[in-house]
A tleap script that builds the chain and sets N, CA, C and O, in Angstrom:
source leaprc.protein.ff14SB
mol = sequence {
  NMET ASN ARG PRO GLY GLU ARG THR TRP ASP
  LEU THR ILE GLY PRO ASP THR VAL ARG MET
  ILE ALA GLU LYS ALA ARG ALA ILE SER ALA
  ALA VAL ASN GLU ASP TYR ALA ASP GLY ALA
  GLU HIE GLU VAL GLU LEU ASP GLU GLN SER
  ARG ASP ASN HIE HIE HIE ASP GLY LEU ALA
  GLU GLU ALA GLU ALA ASP LEU ARG GLY GLU
  GLU LEU ARG GLU LEU ILE GLN ASP LEU ASN
  VAL ASP GLU ALA ALA GLU LEU VAL ALA LEU
  MET PHE VAL GLY ARG GLY ASP PHE ASP ALA
  GLY GLU TRP ALA GLU ALA ILE ALA GLU ALA
  ARG PRO ARG VAL ASN ARG ARG VAL ALA ASP
  TYR LEU VAL GLY ASN PRO LEU LEU GLY ASP
  TRP LEU GLU GLU GLY LEU GLU ALA LEU GLY
  CALA
}
set mol.1.N position { 3.960 -13.155 -19.333 }
set mol.1.CA position { 5.104 -13.957 -19.649 }
set mol.1.C position { 6.336 -13.606 -18.798 }
set mol.1.O position { 6.558 -12.421 -18.550 }
set mol.2.N position { 7.120 -14.538 -18.355 }
set mol.2.CA position { 8.238 -14.331 -17.482 }
set mol.2.C position { 9.481 -14.066 -18.304 }
set mol.2.O position { 9.677 -14.713 -19.333 }
set mol.3.N position { 10.299 -13.172 -17.904 }
set mol.3.CA position { 11.605 -13.009 -18.600 }
set mol.3.C position { 12.634 -14.110 -18.135 }
set mol.3.O position { 12.454 -14.647 -17.042 }
set mol.4.N position { 13.669 -14.452 -18.899 }
set mol.4.CA position { 14.557 -15.436 -18.494 }
set mol.4.C position { 15.263 -14.905 -17.174 }
set mol.4.O position { 15.674 -13.752 -17.046 }
set mol.5.N position { 15.344 -15.848 -16.260 }
set mol.5.CA position { 16.054 -15.494 -15.005 }
set mol.5.C position { 15.037 -14.842 -13.958 }
set mol.5.O position { 15.418 -14.606 -12.812 }
set mol.6.N position { 13.876 -14.586 -14.332 }
set mol.6.CA position { 12.842 -14.017 -13.456 }
set mol.6.C position { 12.138 -15.152 -12.725 }
set mol.6.O position { 11.634 -16.118 -13.298 }
set mol.7.N position { 12.146 -14.952 -11.402 }
set mol.7.CA position { 11.545 -16.028 -10.514 }
set mol.7.C position { 10.137 -15.760 -10.243 }
set mol.7.O position { 9.749 -14.642 -9.903 }
set mol.8.N position { 9.329 -16.809 -10.393 }
set mol.8.CA position { 7.858 -16.686 -10.107 }
set mol.8.C position { 7.698 -17.479 -8.781 }
set mol.8.O position { 8.090 -18.642 -8.691 }
set mol.9.N position { 7.126 -16.834 -7.786 }
set mol.9.CA position { 6.905 -17.528 -6.468 }
set mol.9.C position { 5.590 -18.161 -6.448 }
set mol.9.O position { 4.602 -17.528 -6.821 }
set mol.10.N position { 5.504 -19.410 -6.022 }
set mol.10.CA position { 4.231 -20.036 -5.873 }
set mol.10.C position { 3.865 -19.906 -4.337 }
set mol.10.O position { 4.362 -20.675 -3.514 }
set mol.11.N position { 3.070 -19.010 -4.018 }
set mol.11.CA position { 2.627 -18.788 -2.614 }
set mol.11.C position { 1.366 -19.621 -2.455 }
set mol.11.O position { 0.488 -19.673 -3.316 }
set mol.12.N position { 1.332 -20.303 -1.236 }
set mol.12.CA position { 0.042 -21.017 -0.822 }
set mol.12.C position { -0.992 -19.930 -0.344 }
set mol.12.O position { -2.190 -20.012 -0.614 }
set mol.13.N position { -0.451 -18.934 0.365 }
set mol.13.CA position { -1.281 -17.877 0.731 }
set mol.13.C position { -1.520 -16.801 -0.426 }
set mol.13.O position { -0.575 -16.355 -1.076 }
set mol.14.N position { -2.726 -16.448 -0.621 }
set mol.14.CA position { -2.971 -15.532 -1.663 }
set mol.14.C position { -2.421 -14.051 -1.343 }
set mol.14.O position { -2.560 -13.571 -0.218 }
set mol.15.N position { -1.815 -13.379 -2.350 }
set mol.15.CA position { -1.379 -12.102 -2.081 }
set mol.15.C position { -2.474 -11.106 -1.575 }
set mol.15.O position { -2.228 -10.226 -0.750 }
set mol.16.N position { -3.650 -11.307 -2.110 }
set mol.16.CA position { -4.746 -10.466 -1.679 }
set mol.16.C position { -5.066 -10.672 -0.113 }
set mol.16.O position { -5.381 -9.754 0.644 }
set mol.17.N position { -4.944 -11.918 0.219 }
set mol.17.CA position { -5.119 -12.248 1.782 }
set mol.17.C position { -4.001 -11.563 2.565 }
set mol.17.O position { -4.276 -10.950 3.596 }
set mol.18.N position { -2.754 -11.645 2.111 }
set mol.18.CA position { -1.688 -10.900 2.758 }
set mol.18.C position { -1.910 -9.415 2.814 }
set mol.18.O position { -1.612 -8.761 3.813 }
set mol.19.N position { -2.440 -8.885 1.727 }
set mol.19.CA position { -2.704 -7.383 1.714 }
set mol.19.C position { -3.789 -7.123 2.756 }
set mol.19.O position { -3.665 -6.188 3.547 }
set mol.20.N position { -4.773 -7.872 2.772 }
set mol.20.CA position { -5.885 -7.678 3.781 }
set mol.20.C position { -5.349 -7.708 5.193 }
set mol.20.O position { -5.723 -6.896 6.039 }
set mol.21.N position { -4.445 -8.683 5.437 }
set mol.21.CA position { -3.888 -8.768 6.786 }
set mol.21.C position { -3.030 -7.568 7.101 }
set mol.21.O position { -3.064 -7.017 8.201 }
set mol.22.N position { -2.184 -7.140 6.003 }
set mol.22.CA position { -1.423 -5.970 6.268 }
set mol.22.C position { -2.196 -4.721 6.456 }
set mol.22.O position { -1.763 -3.832 7.190 }
set mol.23.N position { -3.316 -4.614 5.827 }
set mol.23.CA position { -4.201 -3.425 6.045 }
set mol.23.C position { -4.793 -3.427 7.476 }
set mol.23.O position { -4.865 -2.377 8.115 }
set mol.24.N position { -5.189 -4.538 7.945 }
set mol.24.CA position { -5.742 -4.652 9.273 }
set mol.24.C position { -4.696 -4.358 10.320 }
set mol.24.O position { -4.956 -3.740 11.353 }
set mol.25.N position { -3.437 -4.854 9.994 }
set mol.25.CA position { -2.356 -4.660 10.979 }
set mol.25.C position { -2.083 -3.173 11.086 }
set mol.25.O position { -1.842 -2.669 12.183 }
set mol.26.N position { -2.118 -2.393 9.864 }
set mol.26.CA position { -1.820 -1.015 9.989 }
set mol.26.C position { -2.984 -0.257 10.703 }
set mol.26.O position { -2.745 0.753 11.365 }
set mol.27.N position { -4.161 -0.723 10.570 }
set mol.27.CA position { -5.351 -0.098 11.249 }
set mol.27.C position { -5.146 -0.259 12.753 }
set mol.27.O position { -5.435 0.674 13.503 }
set mol.28.N position { -4.665 -1.394 13.214 }
set mol.28.CA position { -4.434 -1.562 14.694 }
set mol.28.C position { -3.345 -0.657 15.114 }
set mol.28.O position { -3.454 0.025 16.132 }
set mol.29.N position { -2.286 -0.632 14.352 }
set mol.29.CA position { -1.098 0.223 14.767 }
set mol.29.C position { -1.543 1.643 14.831 }
set mol.29.O position { -1.158 2.301 15.797 }
set mol.30.N position { -2.263 2.179 13.981 }
set mol.30.CA position { -2.721 3.569 13.877 }
set mol.30.C position { -3.669 3.829 14.999 }
set mol.30.O position { -3.636 4.917 15.574 }
set mol.31.N position { -4.536 2.868 15.355 }
set mol.31.CA position { -5.526 3.098 16.502 }
set mol.31.C position { -4.719 3.255 17.800 }
set mol.31.O position { -5.022 4.121 18.620 }
set mol.32.N position { -3.751 2.464 17.970 }
set mol.32.CA position { -2.939 2.527 19.236 }
set mol.32.C position { -2.292 3.843 19.368 }
set mol.32.O position { -2.325 4.466 20.429 }
set mol.33.N position { -1.680 4.295 18.261 }
set mol.33.CA position { -0.991 5.615 18.376 }
set mol.33.C position { -2.045 6.812 18.579 }
set mol.33.O position { -1.734 7.837 19.186 }
set mol.34.N position { -3.297 6.602 18.030 }
set mol.34.CA position { -4.242 7.710 18.249 }
set mol.34.C position { -4.821 7.752 19.618 }
set mol.34.O position { -5.443 8.750 19.981 }
set mol.35.N position { -4.653 6.724 20.401 }
set mol.35.CA position { -5.082 6.735 21.763 }
set mol.35.C position { -4.554 7.893 22.614 }
set mol.35.O position { -5.191 8.394 23.540 }
set mol.36.N position { -3.360 8.265 22.228 }
set mol.36.CA position { -2.580 9.295 23.057 }
set mol.36.C position { -2.737 10.640 22.404 }
set mol.36.O position { -1.939 11.521 22.725 }
set mol.37.N position { -3.678 10.895 21.524 }
set mol.37.CA position { -3.886 12.110 20.809 }
set mol.37.C position { -4.178 13.210 21.859 }
set mol.37.O position { -4.726 12.918 22.921 }
set mol.38.N position { -3.814 14.460 21.561 }
set mol.38.CA position { -4.259 15.557 22.442 }
set mol.38.C position { -5.657 15.517 22.640 }
set mol.38.O position { -6.422 15.152 21.747 }
set mol.39.N position { -6.075 15.913 23.892 }
set mol.39.CA position { -7.561 16.074 24.176 }
set mol.39.C position { -8.099 14.766 24.729 }
set mol.39.O position { -9.252 14.706 25.157 }
set mol.40.N position { -7.300 13.736 24.728 }
set mol.40.CA position { -7.884 12.474 25.252 }
set mol.40.C position { -7.817 12.398 26.783 }
set mol.40.O position { -8.599 11.683 27.408 }
set mol.41.N position { -6.861 13.154 27.389 }
set mol.41.CA position { -6.838 13.166 28.788 }
set mol.41.C position { -7.422 14.355 29.438 }
set mol.41.O position { -7.051 15.468 29.065 }
set mol.42.N position { -8.288 14.228 30.363 }
set mol.42.CA position { -8.946 15.296 30.968 }
set mol.42.C position { -8.705 15.327 32.478 }
set mol.42.O position { -8.605 14.293 33.138 }
set mol.43.N position { -8.613 16.586 33.010 }
set mol.43.CA position { -8.541 16.738 34.351 }
set mol.43.C position { -9.927 16.762 35.038 }
set mol.43.O position { -10.820 17.491 34.604 }
set mol.44.N position { -10.105 15.935 36.149 }
set mol.44.CA position { -11.356 15.901 36.623 }
set mol.44.C position { -11.231 16.268 38.132 }
set mol.44.O position { -10.375 15.762 38.858 }
set mol.45.N position { -12.184 17.224 38.568 }
set mol.45.CA position { -12.125 17.623 40.002 }
set mol.45.C position { -13.054 16.736 40.775 }
set mol.45.O position { -14.262 16.761 40.539 }
set mol.46.N position { -12.531 15.944 41.698 }
set mol.46.CA position { -13.296 15.005 42.473 }
set mol.46.C position { -13.985 15.792 43.694 }
set mol.46.O position { -15.140 15.524 44.025 }
set mol.47.N position { -13.251 16.741 44.325 }
set mol.47.CA position { -13.790 17.531 45.292 }
set mol.47.C position { -12.925 18.862 45.305 }
set mol.47.O position { -12.141 19.089 44.384 }
set mol.48.N position { -13.067 19.645 46.260 }
set mol.48.CA position { -12.281 20.925 46.196 }
set mol.48.C position { -10.809 20.726 46.406 }
set mol.48.O position { -10.019 21.616 46.091 }
set mol.49.N position { -10.411 19.585 46.929 }
set mol.49.CA position { -8.930 19.428 47.196 }
set mol.49.C position { -8.334 18.274 46.327 }
set mol.49.O position { -7.115 18.135 46.225 }
set mol.50.N position { -9.142 17.530 45.763 }
set mol.50.CA position { -8.717 16.354 45.004 }
set mol.50.C position { -8.881 16.535 43.514 }
set mol.50.O position { -9.941 16.964 43.058 }
set mol.51.N position { -7.839 16.211 42.730 }
set mol.51.CA position { -7.967 16.260 41.250 }
set mol.51.C position { -7.512 14.914 40.735 }
set mol.51.O position { -6.775 14.210 41.425 }
set mol.52.N position { -7.903 14.564 39.624 }
set mol.52.CA position { -7.457 13.263 39.016 }
set mol.52.C position { -7.398 13.518 37.494 }
set mol.52.O position { -8.225 14.235 36.929 }
set mol.53.N position { -6.402 12.910 36.871 }
set mol.53.CA position { -6.444 12.974 35.399 }
set mol.53.C position { -7.176 11.655 34.989 }
set mol.53.O position { -6.969 10.598 35.584 }
set mol.54.N position { -7.979 11.764 34.017 }
set mol.54.CA position { -8.932 10.652 33.692 }
set mol.54.C position { -8.918 10.621 32.203 }
set mol.54.O position { -8.994 11.653 31.535 }
set mol.55.N position { -8.820 9.411 31.679 }
set mol.55.CA position { -8.610 9.194 30.218 }
set mol.55.C position { -9.779 8.333 29.773 }
set mol.55.O position { -9.695 7.108 29.695 }
set mol.56.N position { -10.882 9.032 29.482 }
set mol.56.CA position { -12.073 8.293 29.091 }
set mol.56.C position { -12.242 8.185 27.466 }
set mol.56.O position { -12.774 7.179 26.995 }
set mol.57.N position { -11.844 9.093 26.740 }
set mol.57.CA position { -11.952 8.983 25.352 }
set mol.57.C position { -11.115 7.869 24.742 }
set mol.57.O position { -11.569 7.162 23.843 }
set mol.58.N position { -9.910 7.719 25.228 }
set mol.58.CA position { -9.024 6.708 24.864 }
set mol.58.C position { -9.500 5.410 25.055 }
set mol.58.O position { -9.124 4.531 24.280 }
set mol.59.N position { -10.327 5.134 26.036 }
set mol.59.CA position { -10.789 3.710 26.356 }
set mol.59.C position { -11.596 3.197 25.248 }
set mol.59.O position { -11.434 2.025 24.909 }
set mol.60.N position { -12.450 3.940 24.642 }
set mol.60.CA position { -13.320 3.529 23.536 }
set mol.60.C position { -12.424 3.172 22.336 }
set mol.60.O position { -12.643 2.179 21.641 }
set mol.61.N position { -11.447 3.991 22.132 }
set mol.61.CA position { -10.455 3.652 20.982 }
set mol.61.C position { -9.712 2.393 21.307 }
set mol.61.O position { -9.512 1.560 20.422 }
set mol.62.N position { -9.294 2.215 22.534 }
set mol.62.CA position { -8.491 1.026 22.874 }
set mol.62.C position { -9.333 -0.235 22.744 }
set mol.62.O position { -8.860 -1.267 22.267 }
set mol.63.N position { -10.650 -0.133 23.198 }
set mol.63.CA position { -11.514 -1.320 22.962 }
set mol.63.C position { -11.686 -1.608 21.515 }
set mol.63.O position { -11.761 -2.777 21.135 }
set mol.64.N position { -11.750 -0.632 20.705 }
set mol.64.CA position { -11.839 -0.749 19.232 }
set mol.64.C position { -10.604 -1.450 18.644 }
set mol.64.O position { -10.727 -2.367 17.831 }
set mol.65.N position { -9.413 -1.004 19.069 }
set mol.65.CA position { -8.231 -1.627 18.725 }
set mol.65.C position { -8.089 -3.037 19.143 }
set mol.65.O position { -7.551 -3.865 18.409 }
set mol.66.N position { -8.600 -3.347 20.402 }
set mol.66.CA position { -8.624 -4.735 20.888 }
set mol.66.C position { -9.564 -5.526 19.964 }
set mol.66.O position { -9.229 -6.661 19.625 }
set mol.67.N position { -10.601 -5.050 19.581 }
set mol.67.CA position { -11.524 -5.932 18.697 }
set mol.67.C position { -10.892 -6.159 17.437 }
set mol.67.O position { -11.005 -7.274 16.926 }
set mol.68.N position { -10.174 -5.163 16.804 }
set mol.68.CA position { -9.514 -5.302 15.611 }
set mol.68.C position { -8.416 -6.345 15.714 }
set mol.68.O position { -8.244 -7.220 14.865 }
set mol.69.N position { -7.688 -6.195 16.806 }
set mol.69.CA position { -6.559 -7.203 17.076 }
set mol.69.C position { -7.081 -8.475 17.131 }
set mol.69.O position { -6.500 -9.370 16.517 }
set mol.70.N position { -8.206 -8.738 17.844 }
set mol.70.CA position { -8.685 -9.994 18.018 }
set mol.70.C position { -9.159 -10.655 16.656 }
set mol.70.O position { -9.015 -11.845 16.376 }
set mol.71.N position { -9.729 -9.719 15.880 }
set mol.71.CA position { -10.214 -10.128 14.478 }
set mol.71.C position { -8.972 -10.580 13.620 }
set mol.71.O position { -9.055 -11.561 12.881 }
set mol.72.N position { -7.878 -9.876 13.735 }
set mol.72.CA position { -6.698 -10.175 12.968 }
set mol.72.C position { -6.134 -11.468 13.451 }
set mol.72.O position { -5.775 -12.301 12.618 }
set mol.73.N position { -6.018 -11.720 14.813 }
set mol.73.CA position { -5.527 -12.857 15.365 }
set mol.73.C position { -6.367 -14.081 14.797 }
set mol.73.O position { -5.818 -15.101 14.381 }
set mol.74.N position { -7.592 -13.917 14.810 }
set mol.74.CA position { -8.562 -15.072 14.369 }
set mol.74.C position { -8.277 -15.304 12.917 }
set mol.74.O position { -8.229 -16.466 12.512 }
set mol.75.N position { -8.076 -14.254 12.060 }
set mol.75.CA position { -7.731 -14.506 10.626 }
set mol.75.C position { -6.409 -15.338 10.503 }
set mol.75.O position { -6.359 -16.298 9.734 }
set mol.76.N position { -5.386 -14.976 11.236 }
set mol.76.CA position { -4.169 -15.539 11.184 }
set mol.76.C position { -4.246 -17.144 11.724 }
set mol.76.O position { -3.710 -18.103 11.169 }
set mol.77.N position { -4.959 -17.166 12.803 }
set mol.77.CA position { -5.199 -18.495 13.394 }
set mol.77.C position { -5.887 -19.568 12.395 }
set mol.77.O position { -5.633 -20.772 12.419 }
set mol.78.N position { -6.750 -18.973 11.558 }
set mol.78.CA position { -7.496 -19.716 10.584 }
set mol.78.C position { -6.625 -20.175 9.345 }
set mol.78.O position { -7.062 -21.015 8.558 }
set mol.79.N position { -5.407 -19.607 9.202 }
set mol.79.CA position { -4.510 -19.991 8.138 }
set mol.79.C position { -4.019 -21.426 8.403 }
set mol.79.O position { -3.836 -21.811 9.557 }
set mol.80.N position { -3.800 -22.233 7.312 }
set mol.80.CA position { -3.180 -23.501 7.516 }
set mol.80.C position { -1.684 -23.309 7.767 }
set mol.80.O position { -1.198 -22.180 7.695 }
set mol.81.N position { -0.925 -24.405 8.066 }
set mol.81.CA position { 0.463 -24.288 8.548 }
set mol.81.C position { 1.360 -23.640 7.347 }
set mol.81.O position { 2.219 -22.789 7.574 }
set mol.82.N position { 1.099 -24.080 6.196 }
set mol.82.CA position { 1.850 -23.532 5.088 }
set mol.82.C position { 1.670 -22.085 4.917 }
set mol.82.O position { 2.648 -21.347 4.798 }
set mol.83.N position { 0.282 -21.581 4.896 }
set mol.83.CA position { -0.002 -20.180 4.788 }
set mol.83.C position { 0.652 -19.432 5.955 }
set mol.83.O position { 1.244 -18.382 5.705 }
set mol.84.N position { 0.591 -19.882 7.179 }
set mol.84.CA position { 1.162 -19.155 8.296 }
set mol.84.C position { 2.599 -18.998 8.195 }
set mol.84.O position { 3.175 -17.956 8.509 }
set mol.85.N position { 3.226 -20.128 7.718 }
set mol.85.CA position { 4.776 -20.044 7.561 }
set mol.85.C position { 5.160 -19.089 6.490 }
set mol.85.O position { 6.192 -18.430 6.621 }
set mol.86.N position { 4.407 -18.967 5.440 }
set mol.86.CA position { 4.652 -18.008 4.328 }
set mol.86.C position { 4.412 -16.643 4.830 }
set mol.86.O position { 5.186 -15.747 4.492 }
set mol.87.N position { 3.368 -16.389 5.640 }
set mol.87.CA position { 3.141 -15.089 6.227 }
set mol.87.C position { 4.290 -14.500 7.077 }
set mol.87.O position { 4.719 -13.349 6.992 }
set mol.88.N position { 4.762 -15.572 7.996 }
set mol.88.CA position { 5.980 -15.224 8.790 }
set mol.88.C position { 7.187 -14.905 7.977 }
set mol.88.O position { 7.913 -13.952 8.261 }
set mol.89.N position { 7.416 -15.744 6.906 }
set mol.89.CA position { 8.537 -15.579 5.907 }
set mol.89.C position { 8.404 -14.310 5.228 }
set mol.89.O position { 9.408 -13.610 5.095 }
set mol.90.N position { 7.259 -13.921 4.773 }
set mol.90.CA position { 6.960 -12.582 4.143 }
set mol.90.C position { 7.402 -11.413 5.070 }
set mol.90.O position { 8.035 -10.446 4.645 }
set mol.91.N position { 7.056 -11.557 6.258 }
set mol.91.CA position { 7.405 -10.534 7.274 }
set mol.91.C position { 8.940 -10.512 7.350 }
set mol.91.O position { 9.509 -9.422 7.407 }
set mol.92.N position { 9.653 -11.681 7.353 }
set mol.92.CA position { 11.195 -11.689 7.477 }
set mol.92.C position { 11.734 -10.948 6.215 }
set mol.92.O position { 12.604 -10.084 6.329 }
set mol.93.N position { 11.219 -11.290 5.049 }
set mol.93.CA position { 11.680 -10.719 3.879 }
set mol.93.C position { 11.475 -9.223 3.919 }
set mol.93.O position { 12.393 -8.462 3.614 }
set mol.94.N position { 10.222 -8.767 4.311 }
set mol.94.CA position { 9.941 -7.342 4.325 }
set mol.94.C position { 10.798 -6.587 5.255 }
set mol.94.O position { 11.162 -5.446 4.969 }
set mol.95.N position { 11.163 -7.203 6.427 }
set mol.95.CA position { 11.998 -6.480 7.289 }
set mol.95.C position { 13.495 -6.572 7.139 }
set mol.95.O position { 14.318 -6.050 7.890 }
set mol.96.N position { 13.754 -7.338 6.020 }
set mol.96.CA position { 15.241 -7.392 5.587 }
set mol.96.C position { 16.026 -8.591 6.123 }
set mol.96.O position { 17.218 -8.692 5.834 }
set mol.97.N position { 15.445 -9.464 6.856 }
set mol.97.CA position { 16.174 -10.561 7.436 }
set mol.97.C position { 16.659 -11.496 6.309 }
set mol.97.O position { 17.741 -12.074 6.415 }
set mol.98.N position { 15.880 -11.646 5.250 }
set mol.98.CA position { 16.202 -12.451 4.091 }
set mol.98.C position { 15.852 -11.665 2.827 }
set mol.98.O position { 14.991 -10.787 2.889 }
set mol.99.N position { 16.448 -11.929 1.748 }
set mol.99.CA position { 15.957 -11.392 0.510 }
set mol.99.C position { 15.181 -12.380 -0.400 }
set mol.99.O position { 15.118 -13.570 -0.093 }
set mol.100.N position { 14.673 -11.959 -1.363 }
set mol.100.CA position { 13.793 -12.804 -2.256 }
set mol.100.C position { 14.553 -14.201 -2.655 }
set mol.100.O position { 13.950 -15.273 -2.705 }
set mol.101.N position { 15.804 -14.072 -2.903 }
set mol.101.CA position { 16.535 -15.257 -3.314 }
set mol.101.C position { 16.763 -16.242 -2.230 }
set mol.101.O position { 17.139 -17.385 -2.489 }
set mol.102.N position { 16.523 -15.790 -0.911 }
set mol.102.CA position { 16.621 -16.730 0.230 }
set mol.102.C position { 15.169 -17.087 0.712 }
set mol.102.O position { 14.941 -17.195 1.917 }
set mol.103.N position { 14.261 -17.257 -0.161 }
set mol.103.CA position { 12.951 -17.562 0.209 }
set mol.103.C position { 12.888 -18.909 0.977 }
set mol.103.O position { 12.246 -19.044 2.018 }
set mol.104.N position { 13.590 -19.873 0.396 }
set mol.104.CA position { 13.535 -21.235 1.032 }
set mol.104.C position { 14.065 -21.201 2.511 }
set mol.104.O position { 13.571 -21.886 3.406 }
set mol.105.N position { 15.084 -20.363 2.673 }
set mol.105.CA position { 15.608 -20.198 4.014 }
set mol.105.C position { 14.706 -19.454 4.967 }
set mol.105.O position { 14.582 -19.759 6.154 }
set mol.106.N position { 14.090 -18.467 4.373 }
set mol.106.CA position { 12.995 -17.755 5.216 }
set mol.106.C position { 11.846 -18.664 5.646 }
set mol.106.O position { 11.422 -18.629 6.802 }
set mol.107.N position { 11.349 -19.467 4.730 }
set mol.107.CA position { 10.317 -20.443 5.137 }
set mol.107.C position { 10.853 -21.463 6.165 }
set mol.107.O position { 10.160 -21.848 7.107 }
set mol.108.N position { 12.111 -21.883 5.946 }
set mol.108.CA position { 12.676 -22.928 6.988 }
set mol.108.C position { 12.761 -22.215 8.396 }
set mol.108.O position { 12.481 -22.824 9.429 }
set mol.109.N position { 13.151 -20.936 8.384 }
set mol.109.CA position { 13.203 -20.259 9.755 }
set mol.109.C position { 11.793 -19.952 10.261 }
set mol.109.O position { 11.596 -19.888 11.474 }
set mol.110.N position { 10.801 -19.759 9.378 }
set mol.110.CA position { 9.453 -19.367 9.792 }
set mol.110.C position { 8.721 -20.575 10.332 }
set mol.110.O position { 7.913 -20.435 11.250 }
set mol.111.N position { 8.982 -21.797 9.778 }
set mol.111.CA position { 8.171 -22.978 10.241 }
set mol.111.C position { 8.184 -23.209 11.683 }
set mol.111.O position { 7.098 -23.427 12.219 }
set mol.112.N position { 9.224 -23.195 12.384 }
set mol.112.CA position { 9.195 -23.465 13.862 }
set mol.112.C position { 8.318 -22.482 14.651 }
set mol.112.O position { 7.820 -22.835 15.720 }
set mol.113.N position { 8.117 -21.238 14.136 }
set mol.113.CA position { 7.352 -20.260 14.777 }
set mol.113.C position { 5.745 -20.374 14.532 }
set mol.113.O position { 4.927 -19.658 15.109 }
set mol.114.N position { 5.432 -21.359 13.610 }
set mol.114.CA position { 4.022 -21.668 13.419 }
set mol.114.C position { 3.483 -22.636 14.460 }
set mol.114.O position { 3.485 -23.859 14.320 }
set mol.115.N position { 3.029 -21.989 15.498 }
set mol.115.CA position { 2.375 -22.742 16.562 }
set mol.115.C position { 1.135 -22.061 17.091 }
set mol.115.O position { 0.701 -21.129 16.413 }
set mol.116.N position { 0.537 -22.368 18.135 }
set mol.116.CA position { -0.660 -21.762 18.493 }
set mol.116.C position { -0.571 -20.291 18.909 }
set mol.116.O position { -1.579 -19.605 19.084 }
set mol.117.N position { 0.718 -19.820 19.064 }
set mol.117.CA position { 0.848 -18.339 19.324 }
set mol.117.C position { 1.379 -17.561 18.259 }
set mol.117.O position { 1.829 -16.439 18.492 }
set mol.118.N position { 1.372 -18.090 17.005 }
set mol.118.CA position { 1.851 -17.393 15.807 }
set mol.118.C position { 1.191 -16.062 15.554 }
set mol.118.O position { 1.830 -15.087 15.158 }
set mol.119.N position { -0.153 -16.045 15.800 }
set mol.119.CA position { -0.924 -14.735 15.718 }
set mol.119.C position { -0.446 -13.708 16.619 }
set mol.119.O position { -0.359 -12.545 16.226 }
set mol.120.N position { -0.111 -14.066 17.869 }
set mol.120.CA position { 0.323 -13.063 18.868 }
set mol.120.C position { 1.673 -12.625 18.375 }
set mol.120.O position { 1.998 -11.438 18.403 }
set mol.121.N position { 2.527 -13.654 17.886 }
set mol.121.CA position { 3.876 -13.130 17.448 }
set mol.121.C position { 3.796 -12.160 16.195 }
set mol.121.O position { 4.554 -11.194 16.113 }
set mol.122.N position { 2.984 -12.408 15.362 }
set mol.122.CA position { 2.780 -11.490 14.159 }
set mol.122.C position { 2.203 -10.099 14.515 }
set mol.122.O position { 2.707 -9.026 14.180 }
set mol.123.N position { 1.062 -10.271 15.251 }
set mol.123.CA position { 0.280 -8.998 15.611 }
set mol.123.C position { 1.125 -8.158 16.535 }
set mol.123.O position { 0.944 -6.942 16.601 }
set mol.124.N position { 2.075 -8.799 17.275 }
set mol.124.CA position { 2.966 -7.907 18.216 }
set mol.124.C position { 3.966 -7.186 17.528 }
set mol.124.O position { 4.692 -6.449 18.196 }
set mol.125.N position { 4.137 -7.274 16.245 }
set mol.125.CA position { 5.068 -6.426 15.454 }
set mol.125.C position { 4.347 -5.161 14.933 }
set mol.125.O position { 3.459 -5.240 14.084 }
set mol.126.N position { 4.737 -4.053 15.442 }
set mol.126.CA position { 3.965 -2.806 15.082 }
set mol.126.C position { 4.151 -2.439 13.564 }
set mol.126.O position { 3.321 -1.715 13.014 }
set mol.127.N position { 5.153 -2.898 12.938 }
set mol.127.CA position { 5.355 -2.658 11.513 }
set mol.127.C position { 4.938 -3.834 10.629 }
set mol.127.O position { 5.395 -3.942 9.491 }
set mol.128.N position { 4.097 -4.694 11.127 }
set mol.128.CA position { 3.728 -5.952 10.421 }
set mol.128.C position { 3.140 -5.562 8.945 }
set mol.128.O position { 3.539 -6.088 7.906 }
set mol.129.N position { 2.241 -4.668 9.012 }
set mol.129.CA position { 1.623 -4.359 7.749 }
set mol.129.C position { 2.571 -3.862 6.672 }
set mol.129.O position { 2.447 -4.259 5.513 }
set mol.130.N position { 3.496 -3.019 7.024 }
set mol.130.CA position { 4.527 -2.544 6.155 }
set mol.130.C position { 5.441 -3.673 5.671 }
set mol.130.O position { 5.777 -3.818 4.496 }
set mol.131.N position { 5.792 -4.418 6.640 }
set mol.131.CA position { 6.825 -5.581 6.284 }
set mol.131.C position { 6.091 -6.606 5.414 }
set mol.131.O position { 6.720 -7.152 4.507 }
set mol.132.N position { 4.855 -6.893 5.618 }
set mol.132.CA position { 4.203 -7.843 4.743 }
set mol.132.C position { 4.107 -7.278 3.299 }
set mol.132.O position { 4.329 -8.019 2.342 }
set mol.133.N position { 3.788 -6.006 3.141 }
set mol.133.CA position { 3.681 -5.365 1.848 }
set mol.133.C position { 5.111 -5.405 1.167 }
set mol.133.O position { 5.261 -5.771 0.001 }
set mol.134.N position { 6.073 -5.029 1.928 }
set mol.134.CA position { 7.402 -5.108 1.365 }
set mol.134.C position { 7.940 -6.404 0.965 }
set mol.134.O position { 8.690 -6.520 -0.003 }
set mol.135.N position { 7.525 -7.492 1.780 }
set mol.135.CA position { 7.885 -8.841 1.431 }
set mol.135.C position { 7.191 -9.220 0.156 }
set mol.135.O position { 7.825 -9.856 -0.686 }
set mol.136.N position { 5.933 -8.882 -0.058 }
set mol.136.CA position { 5.215 -9.289 -1.317 }
set mol.136.C position { 5.946 -8.504 -2.472 }
set mol.136.O position { 6.193 -9.071 -3.537 }
set mol.137.N position { 6.254 -7.316 -2.267 }
set mol.137.CA position { 6.907 -6.522 -3.261 }
set mol.137.C position { 8.264 -7.156 -3.698 }
set mol.137.O position { 8.597 -7.231 -4.881 }
set mol.138.N position { 8.996 -7.591 -2.699 }
set mol.138.CA position { 10.355 -8.150 -2.911 }
set mol.138.C position { 10.149 -9.486 -3.802 }
set mol.138.O position { 10.917 -9.752 -4.726 }
set mol.139.N position { 9.059 -10.299 -3.451 }
set mol.139.CA position { 8.766 -11.527 -4.320 }
set mol.139.C position { 8.120 -11.163 -5.621 }
set mol.139.O position { 7.977 -12.052 -6.460 }
set mol.140.N position { 7.713 -9.941 -5.874 }
set mol.140.CA position { 7.000 -9.622 -7.066 }
set mol.140.C position { 5.579 -10.133 -7.179 }
set mol.140.O position { 5.002 -10.324 -8.249 }
set mol.141.N position { 5.038 -10.349 -5.898 }
set mol.141.CA position { 3.638 -10.869 -5.878 }
set mol.141.C position { 2.609 -9.796 -5.814 }
set mol.141.O position { 1.413 -10.088 -5.792 }
savepdb mol mol.pdb
quit
C-alpha cells in the first residue's frame, strides 16, 4: 500500500530487465579495466638485437568484452521505443541530470536519443550499470 504523497512509477521496462542490463554493463566495464592488469604485457625477444612488448593475454579478455558488449547492444536494440526511452531516462536520473520528480522531463529529453544508435550511446557510458541502478532506486522501483 502506498503512503499519501508517495509516487508509484509505471515503467514500461521491467525493473528486473534494467537490473540485468546494469549487471551486464558492469561486467563489460570490469573486463575492460582488467585488460591492463599486471602481467598482461610481456617482453618478447625477436632476435638478439630486437625486442618487442607484446600483449597477448589481454587480447582474449578484449574479445570477451567485445562479445559481452555486442550482447548488451542487442538486448538494448530489442527494446521497444518506450522501453529504450525509459532506459535512457533512468540513466539520466541515476547520474543526477534529473530527479524522480522530473521523470516526465527526463523521458522527454530521452526520446530524441532513441534511434538506431541508442545502444552505442548507452554502452559507451562506463558507469551505465551504476547509473541505471541509482535511477531505479530514485524511482523506488
